[in-house]
LUMVOMAR-944996 format. One line per 3 residues: number of its first residue (from 1); their letters; for each residue x, y, z of N, C-alpha, C, CB. Coordinates in steps of 0.001 Angstrom, whole numbers, plus 524288, in hexadecimal, padded with zeros to 5 digits. Glycine has a CB too. Layout:
% residues N
NUM	a	X/Y/Z/X/Y/Z/X/Y/Z/X/Y/Z  ... .
This chain:
% residues 125
1	mna	9FA94/61642/A4D55/9FEC5/619C7/A4F03/A00D6/617F0/A5459/9FCC5/61F95/A4F51  9FD82/616D0/A5825/9FE96/615C8/A5D53/A0216/6107B/A5CF0/9F925/6154A/A60CB  A0107/60CB3/A5967/A03BC/6085C/A58F4/A09A8/60907/A57A8/A012F/60568/A554D .
4	lie	A0A64/60CF6/A53D3/A0FDC/60E73/A521E/A12DC/6110F/A56BF/A0FA6/6126D/A4D2F  A101A/6148B/A5989/A127F/6171C/A5DEE/A13B4/612CD/A61F7/A0ED7/61B8C/A603E  A0FED/60EE1/A62EB/A1152/60A06/A668E/A1620/60757/A64F6/A0CE7/605C8/A6690 .
7	kln	A16F6/60619/A5F54/A1AED/60350/A5DEB/A208E/60663/A5E4F/A19A6/6017D/A58BF  A1FF8/60BDA/A5D02/A2486/60F1A/A5E8F/A2656/60F2A/A640C/A237D/61439/A5D50  A2290/60EF6/A6767/A2390/60ED9/A6CCC/A2621/60A19/A6EA2/A1EF3/60F91/A6F89 .
10	dgg	A2416/605D2/A6CB5/A25ED/6003B/A6DD9/A2BE7/5FFE2/A6BC3/A21F1/5FBA6/A6ABC  A2D17/6020D/A67C9/A3284/601DC/A65BF/A3649/6054E/A68BF/A3298/60377/A6011  A3487/607FA/A6C8B/A380B/60BB7/A6FEF/A3867/61118/A6D54/A3E05/60962/A70A8 .
13	paf	A351D/6138C/A7069/A3409/619A8/A6E3D/A397A/61C47/A6D09/A30BB/61DAB/A7308  A3D3D/61B36/A6FED/A426B/61E69/A6F64/A44F9/61CEB/A69AB/A46D4/61CD2/A748E  A433F/618F2/A681A/A4590/61722/A62A2/A41FD/61857/A5E48/A46A6/61107/A626D .
16	tyi	A3CEB/616A0/A5F55/A38B7/616D6/A5AA4/A3762/61C83/A5975/A331D/613B1/A5C21  A36DA/61FC0/A5DAE/A34F3/6256F/A5C3D/A39AC/62835/A5A2D/A3276/628C3/A6153  A3E24/626E0/A5B19/A42C5/62948/A589E/A42C9/6278D/A531D/A4803/627CA/A5B63 .
19	ivl	A41A3/62305/A51C8/A4191/62145/A4C02/A3CEC/623F5/A4966/A410B/61ADA/A4B61  A387B/624D2/A4BF5/A33B3/6271B/A4980/A3610/62CFF/A4892/A2DDE/626C0/A4D9C  A38F1/62FB3/A4C2C/A3ABB/634F8/A4B53/A3E60/63555/A4677/A3D8D/636ED/A503D .
22	tfl	A41E4/6318B/A45F1/A4526/6315B/A41F7/A4243/63096/A3CBB/A48E0/62D69/A42FE  A3E2B/62DA4/A3CD3/A3AB0/62CA2/A38AA/A382B/6320C/A3691/A3666/628A8/A3AA0  A368A/6350A/A3AAA/A33FD/639CA/A3963/A37B5/63DF8/A3701/A316C/63BD8/A3E2B .
25	ili	A3C8B/63DC0/A3915/A410E/640F3/A3699/A4215/63F08/A3162/A4642/640AD/A39C8  A422E/63A1B/A2FFB/A42FC/637F0/A2AFA/A3EAA/639C4/A2758/A433E/63210/A2B48  A3A31/639DB/A28AA/A3600/63BDB/A2591/A3618/6414A/A23FE/A3188/63B13/A2816 .
28	glf	A382A/64408/A27F7/A38F3/649F4/A26A8/A3DBE/64A73/A2306/A39EB/64D8F/A2C0E  A41CE/646FA/A2358/A460F/64777/A2023/A446A/645B6/A1A17/A4AA4/64412/A2294  A40FC/6421E/A1A06/A3EC2/64056/A150E/A3C08/644AF/A1288/A3B13/63BCB/A15C5 .
31	vrg	A3882/64735/A1547/A35AD/64B6D/A1320/A3954/65002/A1193/A3198/64D2C/A16FA  A3CC7/650C3/A14B8/A4135/654E4/A1322/A43B0/6538C/A0E3D/A45B7/65551/A174C  A4554/64E99/A0DDE/A4793/64CE4/A08AF/A4429/64CF6/A043B/A4981/647C0/A08FE .
34	llm	A3F56/64BED/A0490/A3AE2/64CE4/A0073/A3AD6/65248/9FEBA/A3553/64BA4/A029E  A3AD9/655BF/A02DB/A3A25/65BD2/A0186/A3EF8/65E19/9FFB9/A3850/65F31/A0659  A43D5/65C12/A00A7/A48D5/65E2A/9FF33/A4966/65DEA/9F8EB/A4D62/65AEE/A0222 .
37	kge	A4B08/66283/9F739/A4D00/66253/9F11A/A52F4/6611D/9F169/A4C02/66866/9EDA4  A54CD/65E59/9EE0A/A5A7A/65DCE/9ECC3/A5C6D/658CF/9F0FD/A5DF1/66426/9EDD3  A608F/658FE/9F29A/A6310/65564/9F505/A605E/6537A/9FA25/A6801/65744/9F5CA .
40	kyk	A603F/64EE4/9FAE1/A5DC8/64C95/9FFED/A6183/648FF/A02A7/A589A/64967/9FEB7  A66B8/649A0/A017B/A6A71/64608/A03AB/A6A70/645CC/A0A16/A6FEB/647AE/A0192  A6AD7/64A6C/A0BB6/A6AD5/64B10/A1186/A6679/648B7/A1460/A6AE0/6507A/A12DD .
43	tie	A618E/649C4/A120B/A5C8F/6475D/A144A/A5C30/641B0/A143E/A5801/6493B/A117F  A5E2C/63FCD/A0FAD/A5DFA/639F4/A0EC4/A6236/636F2/A1276/A5F34/638B9/A0878  A66CE/6396D/A12FC/A6AB4/63774/A16C5/A68F3/63823/A1C2B/A6FD7/63A17/A161E .
46	lmk	A662E/63BF4/A1DAD/A6465/63CBB/A232E/A6043/63872/A2407/A6200/642A9/A243B  A5CB7/6377F/A1FF3/A58E8/63388/A2088/A5B28/62ED7/A2111/A5570/63352/A1C93  A5F4A/62D3E/A1E90/A61FA/627B3/A1EF6/A63FF/62741/A249E/A670F/626F0/A1AA3 .
49	qis	A66C3/62B97/A2685/A68AA/62AE8/A2B84/A64CD/62A8B/A300A/A6C06/62EE2/A2C68  A60B5/62D3C/A2FEC/A5C65/62CB7/A33C2/A5A01/627F3/A33E6/A5885/63046/A32FA  A58C3/625DE/A2E74/A569C/620BA/A2E5C/A59BA/61C2B/A30D2/A55A8/61F86/A291F .
52	wfa	A5EE1/61C69/A2FF0/A6233/61864/A3287/A620D/619A3/A38AC/A6856/6188B/A3026  A61CC/61E00/A3AA0/A6134/61ED8/A4020/A5BFD/61CD6/A4238/A61C6/6247F/A4148  A57A9/61D22/A3F61/A52EB/61A76/A40EC/A539E/61461/A4158/A4E9F/61BC6/A3CFC .
55	vaw	A560C/61240/A3DE4/A577B/60C8D/A3E16/A5A81/60B50/A42FE/A5ACB/60AF1/A393D  A5EE6/60E26/A4379/A627A/60D3E/A4816/A5F73/60E2B/A4D47/A677C/61116/A47D0  A5CB1/61215/A4D6E/A598D/61316/A5298/A5606/60EC9/A539B/A5635/61839/A5270 .
58	gfl	A534A/60C83/A4FF6/A4FAB/60868/A5026/A52A4/60394/A5261/A4D3C/60765/A4A9E  A568F/6026A/A505D/A5998/5FE04/A5269/A5C0C/5FE49/A579C/A5D7C/5FCF9/A4F08  A5D65/60374/A5921/A5F24/60476/A5E54/A5AC7/603A7/A621B/A614D/609D6/A5ECA .
61	grt	A55E2/60563/A606B/A514D/604A6/A63AC/A50D7/5FE80/A64A1/A4C12/60720/A60DB  A50FD/5FBC8/A605F/A4FFF/5F593/A609C/A5438/5F3AC/A647C/A50AC/5F25C/A5A75  A58C5/5F534/A6458/A5D77/5F31B/A67D9/A5BE5/5F420/A6DAC/A6358/5F644/A6676 .
64	fgl	A5A46/5F92C/A6ED0/A58DA/5FA2C/A741F/A53E4/5F6FD/A755F/A5806/60020/A750B  A50B8/5F6B7/A720A/A4C56/5F327/A7336/A4D62/5ED96/A74B7/A491B/5F2FA/A6EDE  A4FE6/5EB4B/A7189/A51C6/5E635/A7250/A551C/5E55D/A7783/A54E1/5E4D7/A6DA6 .
67	imi	A58A0/5E924/A78D6/A5B52/5E95B/A7DBF/A56F4/5E951/A8248/A5F08/5EE87/A7DF6  A532D/5ECD2/A81FF/A4F67/5EC97/A8610/A4C36/5E7CE/A8682/A4C19/5F0BA/A858D  A4B1C/5E563/A81E8/A4837/5E056/A81D8/A4B62/5DBD3/A84D5/A4726/5DEA5/A7BDB .
70	fdk	A4FFA/5DB9E/A8366/A5377/5D7F8/A859F/A54B2/5D902/A8B30/A5827/5D7D3/A82AA  A550B/5DDBF/A8CC4/A5555/5DE96/A9291/A5054/5DD0E/A958F/A5681/5E45A/A93B0  A4BC2/5DE04/A9353/A4761/5DC01/A95E7/A46A6/5D64C/A964B/A4335/5DDF9/A93A6 .
73	vqa	A4838/5D38F/A91B9/A4892/5CDCC/A9209/A4C4A/5CBF9/A95BC/A49DB/5CB88/A8D1D  A5079/5CE90/A965E/A5463/5CCFC/A9A47/A5236/5CD5F/A9FF1/A5959/5D075/A99B9  A4FC8/5D177/AA0C5/A4D9A/5D27F/AA5BB/A4906/5CEF5/AA723/A4C01/5D7ED/AA5EE .
76	mgd	A466E/5CDAB/AA369/A41BC/5C9F8/AA444/A4322/5C475/AA4FC/A3E03/5CA2A/A9FBB  A470B/5C329/AA204/A48AB/5BD9A/AA1CA/A45CA/5BB27/A9DB9/A47DC/5BAAF/AA6D6  A4130/5B7EF/A9EF3/A3E9A/5B4FC/A9AF8/A3A1F/5B8C0/A98DF/A3C64/5AF6C/A9D44 .
79	vap	A3A1D/5B99B/A9406/A36D8/5BD15/A91BC/A32F9/5BB03/A8DB4/A39E1/5C0D0/A8F9A  A2E86/5BBDF/A8DB6/A2AC0/5B989/A89F4/A2BDA/5BB6A/A843A/A24F6/5BB08/A8B97  A2B5C/5B837/A800C/A2CA6/5B9BA/A7B47/A29BD/5BEB9/A7943/A2BDA/5B56D/A780A .
82	svf	A250A/5BF1C/A7B2F/A21F3/5C394/A7975/A23DB/5C8A3/A7B0F/A1CCB/5C322/A7B37  A2639/5C8AB/A7FF1/A28CD/5CD70/A81D5/A2DAB/5CF32/A7F00/A2A25/5CCBC/A8739  A306B/5CAB5/A7D97/A3541/5CB61/A7A13/A3407/5CD54/A7497/A3830/5C61B/A7982 .
85	adg	A2FE6/5CAC8/A7257/A2E89/5CCAA/A6D09/A2C86/5D173/A6CDE/A2B1C/5C997/A6A87  A29C3/5D3BD/A70BD/A2798/5D8D1/A7154/A2BDD/5DD15/A7144/A247A/5D909/A7651  A2FEB/5DB9F/A748E/A3467/5DEDC/A74F7/A3747/5DF4F/A6FF1/A37DA/5DCEC/A7901 .
88	lki	A380E/5DB0C/A6CCE/A3A44/5DB5C/A67E5/A3704/5DE3A/A641C/A3B5B/5D65B/A660D  A327F/5DE15/A640B/A2EA4/5E133/A60D4/A2FAD/5E6DA/A615D/A28EF/5E01A/A6271  A301D/5E847/A66A8/A30D5/5ED8F/A6840/A3660/5EFB7/A662A/A3065/5EDDA/A6E6B .
91	alv	A3AB2/5EC10/A665D/A3F77/5ED23/A6513/A404B/5EE61/A5F33/A426E/5E90E/A66C5  A3C50/5ECAD/A5C35/A3CE7/5ECF7/A563E/A3A2E/5F19D/A5440/A3AA9/5E804/A5368  A372A/5F4F9/A5738/A34B6/5F92E/A5511/A3810/5FD96/A539B/A3102/5FACD/A5859 .
94	apl	A3C21/5FE83/A56DF/A3F6A/60331/A552B/A4269/60234/A502E/A4366/604B3/A5978  A448D/5FDA0/A4F75/A47D1/5FC6B/A4A5D/A4383/5FCA1/A461A/A4B11/5F646/A4A73  A3ECF/5FB02/A46B7/A3B64/5FA76/A426A/A39EA/60033/A4101/A3674/5F6D1/A43C7 .
97	cgi	A3960/60436/A44D3/A3881/6099E/A43A8/A3CCA/60B8E/A405A/A3805/60CD2/A487D  A41F1/60A82/A4298/A46E2/60C75/A4007/A4766/60A99/A3A40/A4BD0/60A82/A4337  A4619/60608/A3948/A465C/6034C/A340B/A41E6/6059E/A308D/A45B0/5FCDF/A34B0 .
100	lvf	A3DC7/606D1/A32A4/A39E9/608F8/A2F39/A3AD4/60E70/A2E25/A34C7/60853/A3151  A3CED/6116D/A3198/A3E99/616E7/A3091/A42D5/616C3/A2C8A/A4092/619BD/A35A8  A46D2/61377/A2CC8/A4B0F/612CF/A2964/A48E6/61172/A23A2/A4EC2/60E72/A2BA6 .
103	alt	A44A2/60DC1/A232F/A4321/60C79/A1E34/A4007/610A9/A1B79/A4052/607CA/A1E63  A3CF3/61330/A1E8D/A39A1/61759/A1C3A/A3CDD/61C54/A1AD6/A3521/618D3/A2023  A418B/61D0D/A1E06/A44E6/620FC/A1C7A/A4812/61FDF/A1785/A4841/62214/A20B2 .
106	rlg	A4986/61B11/A16E4/A4CA2/61942/A1240/A4873/61A3D/A0DA9/A4EBE/612AE/A12C4  A433C/61929/A0E75/A3F96/61967/A0A13/A3F76/61FD6/A08D9/A396A/616A5/A0BBF  A3F31/6233B/A0C0F/A3F4E/628FE/A0BD0/A4401/62A5F/A088F/A3F93/62BA3/A1172 .
109	ivv	A48F7/62840/A0A4D/A4DA1/62937/A07AE/A4D3C/6278C/A01E2/A51FB/6267A/A0A6E  A4B2F/62349/A0087/A4A7E/62171/9FB29/A47A6/625CD/9F805/A4749/61C15/9FB09  A43A8/62790/9FAB4/A4070/62BB6/9F7FD/A4376/63053/9F701/A3BB8/62D45/9FB0F .
112	lvs	A4655/63280/9FB03/A4952/63753/9FA0C/A4E13/636CF/9F58C/A4BC3/63905/9FF96  A507F/631BE/9F61B/A5418/63144/9F1ED/A518C/63109/9ECCA/A574C/62CC6/9F2A1  A4D9B/62E60/9EC1B/A4B2A/62E19/9E6EC/A49A8/63375/9E4E2/A465D/62A9F/9E718 .
115	lqk	A4804/636ED/9E884/A468B/63C23/9E706/A4B24/63F5C/9E529/A43F4/63ECA/9EB76  A4F7E/63E1E/9E6E3/A543F/64141/9E5E9/A56E5/63F6A/9E101/A5814/640F0/9EA8D  A58B5/64333/9DE09/A5A08/6423D/9D869/A5FA3/63F5E/9D896/A5A30/647FD/9D4E3 .
118	nyq	A6361/641F6/9DBB2/A6838/63FFF/9DADC/A6A93/63EB6/9E054/A6B75/643D2/9D7AA  A6889/63ACB/9E2BF/A69E6/638BA/9E822/A6EDF/635B7/9E797/A6565/63513/9EA90  A7269/6378D/9EB17/A7766/63437/9EB52/A7876/633BC/9F13A/A7C96/636F0/9E816 .
121	pqe	A7847/62F66/9F2F3/A78F3/62E3D/9F908/A7E89/62F7B/9FA93/A77B5/627FE/9FA90  A7EAF/631DF/9FF61/A8412/633BF/A012D/A8665/62EE4/A0371/A83F1/638A1/A0585  A8BA5/62EBA/A0365/A8E74/62A3E/A0583/A8DEF/62A4B/A0B17/A9413/62A2B/A0406 .
124	nn	A8D3B/625D8/A0D8F/A8D92/6253E/A1336/A92EC/6251E/A1561/A8AF5/62092/A14C6  A94A0/62868/A1947/A996C/62878/A1B20/A9AAA/624EB/A2035/A9A72/62DB8/A1BFA .
């Protein structure tokens, strides 16, 4: 558990913990969808939108992380490859969290849609 928290801190707490919070919200929506009788359209659509937010937030975190790495490289001049590699590793944690939340949410949506008898997706405007 400590290793997971350490990785989340490495990825930038402002980004990774918000993604974890969205994951908890998505779990709640999934449970709500399982317990609901009848139409689940709104729950499924909300889950889709929040999962896309998690991906976008993760990539925003990566962009900020890369900008910080390049600022440090510029300030230091000549940088050892290990320092640069460590920075890149850290910059990839937030998008990884976002993509993982997205994939798990999509799996939950598949379950909810399969449980619904007459699912008809709404058109995107």
